N, C-alpha and C positions, 0 to 999 in steps of 0.2 A: 513578823520574819525581820531577821536584822543582817545587817554585811556590813564587816569595815574594809577602808579600803585606804592606806597610806602610802599609795604612791602618788609624786605629780606629775607623771605623766599617766597616768589614769585617770588624775582627775583632767587633764587637758582633752582629755579625750570624749572625757562626761559631756564636757562644756563649750567646746569649739566645732565639735561635727556637724556633718549634713545631715538633719533628719527628713526623715521622706514620711513619716509614718503623721496622721492630722492631729493639729491644735484644734483647742476653740480658744474665741478669743472671747472677751465681752461686746456684744451688739450694741453700737451706737447711735447710729439712724436705720431704720428697720422700714421694708415697704410694705403696703396697707397688707398686702396679702402672706407677709411673715409673722409668725406665730413665737413667742418669747415663754421659753422655760426658766425661771429664775428662783432664788433662795440665796441663802448663805450659809457659811462652813467655815471653824472656829475649831482650833486647835490650843489644850489647854495641857501643860505637862507642869506635874508638882502644884497643881492651882493655879499655874500662872501661863494665862495667852502668850502664845508663839506670835510672833512676827516675822514678815517675810520679806525677801530682798536681799542686796549685796549688804555685806557690813566689813567693819573693818579687819575681821576675825575670819571673813571669809560667805559664800554665798549659806543662803537656807531658804531653800524652797518647799514646796508644798503643794502636790499636781493630786488632782484628781481623775478617775482613767474612766470613761464612758464606751462602752462598747452597743454601737447604732447595730439597725436590723441588718442579717443577712450580710455580713463581714467578720472577717476573726481579728482586724485591724480595729484597736481600739486608739478613741481619741482623748486627747489628754488636757487637764487646763489646768492653769497654775493661780494658786488664791494669792491675790494683790489686796494690799489695803484693811480696807474693813470685812472681805471674805464675801461680800454680796458677788453673785455671778448670775448673767442674764447670756442664755445661750439662744442663738437664733439657728434651730433645729430641724431639718426636714422633718414631714409626719409619719412617725411610726414607733415601732415599744423599744427603749433602751434598756442599757442594763446598766448602773453606778455599780464596777467592778469594785473598784475601792480606792486608794490612795499610794502613792509613791511620795516619801517625804526624803529629803536629799540637802546632804550639805556638805562641805566642803571635804571629810573624812568617813562619811557614815550614809549608808541609803537602808531607809526601813518602807514596809510595805503592809498592808494589810485589806483583807476583802469585806465586803457589804454587802454585796451582789442584790443590793436593792433594783426595782425596776418602777420604771417611770412610762407616758403616753406622751405622746406628741400629737395633738389630735388635728386630724384635716380638718384645717377651718376653722371658726369659732373666737371664745378669747383667750390671751397667755393667762398662762397656770401658774401658780406658785405651789414649786414642789418640796418643800419642808426647807428648814435649819437645819443641818449637819452639827453636830457637835462632837468633837472627839477628845475624851479626857480621859488619861491612864501618867505613865511616868516614858523614862528616856528610852524605856525596851518595850512596853505596848501600850496602846491606844485602843481602848473600849470607842466603838460606836452608839450616838445617840441620836436620833431623827427624833426633832422637835416641831410643833406648829407654832410658828410666831406669824401668821399671816397678816395683823394689823399692822402692826412691827415694820415687816419686810415690805407689804405692799404700800407705804408709807414711802419708801428707799424707787421702788417701781416709780410710783405717780409723779416723782420729782424727776425722773429719769425720762419719764414717757408721758409729758405733761398730754398728749394731743389723746391719750389713754387712759385719760384717769379716770380711775374707780373701776374699771372694764374687768379688770386682773379676776381669777376665780382660783380656788384650793383645788390642787389634782395633787394630792400629796405621796411620794415613794411609793413602793407598796415594798414591805418590809421582808425577806427571804424567808419562805414556810422550812416548817422542819423537816428534813431530809431522814425519814423512815418514821416507825413507827418505834419511842421509846418512852422511859419516863423518867430516867435517872441514868446518869452521866458518870464516869469516874476516868482518873488518870489512866490514859496506855499503859503505864508501866505498874500500876499499882500493884500489890503483891499477891491479892484474888485472883489476878489473873493467870498467873504462875507462868508468865512471859519473861524471855532471857532480851533484856534492852541493853545496848550499849551506849557507848558515847554516841557512835554514828546513826543507831537504830533506836528510836523512841515507839513500841508498838511493834508493829510484825517486822520481819526483816523480809525484803523484797527478794525472791529466784529470778522471777521472770516476768516481764522485762527485766532486764538489767536495769538495776540501779547506779547512776553515776552521781559524781559530788560536782559535776559542773557540766553542760552542756543537756543534749537528748540523744541517747544511744539508739542505733539503729532496729527496728525490730524488723525482721526481715521476710516480715506475713502481714497482711490486713488481716488475718485473725489470731493472732495473738495469744496463748494459753497463759494465762496469768496466775501466777503461782507464789505463795510465800510462807516461810519456817509458823509452821501450826504454833499452838501455846501447849502447855504441859496437862491441860484440864479435856476431856475426852466429850464433859457437858456444855463445850462453849462454842458458840458457831459463830460464824464468819459476816459484815456485810462489803462490799466493794461498791466505788464510787469512782465515777469515769469522769474527767472533763474536758472539754476540745482547750486548746491554750489559746488565749489572745495576744496578740504582738503587739507591743506600745514601744512610744521614742519619748526619752524628754532630755529638758536641757540642751537639746541639739546632738544629744550619744550616737556616736558612729554606728556602734552595733546594736539591732534591737533587741528590747528586754520583752519577757513573756508572764503572764499570770496567768489565770485559771479564769478561762471564758462561760460558756455555755457548757452545761450539763450534758455528756453522751449516754451515759447507763447509770442505774444504780441496781443491784441486786444484793438482797437483803437475807439472812440466814442462810446462809452458806453452809453446812455439813462439812465440808472439805476445805482446806489451804488453797483453793483451787478455782477456776473458774474460764468457759469458754465464750465467748461471744458467740451470740447465735446470730449477728450481721456483720460484715467485713467493715469496717472501717473506713476511714475517711482515707486514699492515699496522700502523700506529703502532708502530714498535718502531725502538728504538735497535741502531745496528750500528758494531762498532769492525772494519775492518780494514786487510792490511800484504799488504806482499810483497817476496820473497826471492830474489835471482837464484841459478842452478845452474849448474855445471860439470859433469857426471856424478856424484859421490859428493861435493863441494865444493858450500857453500852459504853463503851471507853473511846476515846476522843481518835481523833482518826491518826494512825499510823505518818510518823516523818521522820527524816532525816538531818543531819545536822554535818557542816564539811568545815573543814577550814584550811589552805592552799597559801604554801608558802612559796615564791619562786624570788626570781635574782630583784624584778625591779619592782613586786606589789606582795604584797598580802591581803588575804580576803579572809572570809568566815561566814558562814548563814545557819539559822539553826529554822528550826519547825517547818521545813520544804518537805513538798509532794512529790513523790516518786515521778520520772518525768522517761518520757520515751519518744520516739517518733517515726512513721509509717515512711516507705519506700514509696 
């Protein structure tokens, strides 16, 4: 997903605000009972590796977003130099939600949703090497095992622990639901009316907004959307809690998909009512895909463009969102 920002005022807010969301920094000196999770991350655009930091042309920062257990507040980590990271984290199950790439005029973000475990006691762990490859609009994520190379960096940084680290690699996200083929959500076979704003189904309720999280006035909202032109097509619906994060000292928190809250498959009608009430005062993302047997569409998304007196922004590939009271 991408968003272009043209106002100097907004750039100042993004860079000079007072952030409250937590961040991770590389650990330098560790206590004997502290465990370290480490790896590397690199970004290649059109075959060229990106570098990070302030430049004559403006800043260029890349963040990894990590969701700790039992919270909806993600931790952000800013890549630096060679991209090696060394995290001292409490024991538990974590999710590498995705990335947030920010420079002076553009923000881009993408999903990963790989999981990893920080064990209670035991050795330090190598999580893997994350390689992002693509172009200015899209980055694909590749998880690689470079244990021998990266463990040498670990041994150099922590000589007292030399040779003790073990592999405990990121677990890649599992396929959601059953399918053997995927097609575009606006493919002619689906006989669906896509617009400049909606790719895939058009949501009816909860209300879809170009920005922000519209309020749902019940904890058991009925999800409804406009169906496609084929009677033999069914629908899958997915619902995520939003995870809050902050980067670059932003005054206003941002959100991305956090933990999955619900998934239902093969709905015969363009509607769904949850059996269990949703959490109060919680932000959610949701989407729908079309299903024809073992073939599914990509998840439906919306796009937006906003032009105000002091700034302009646009975004694409975004999921529908709402907030409970």
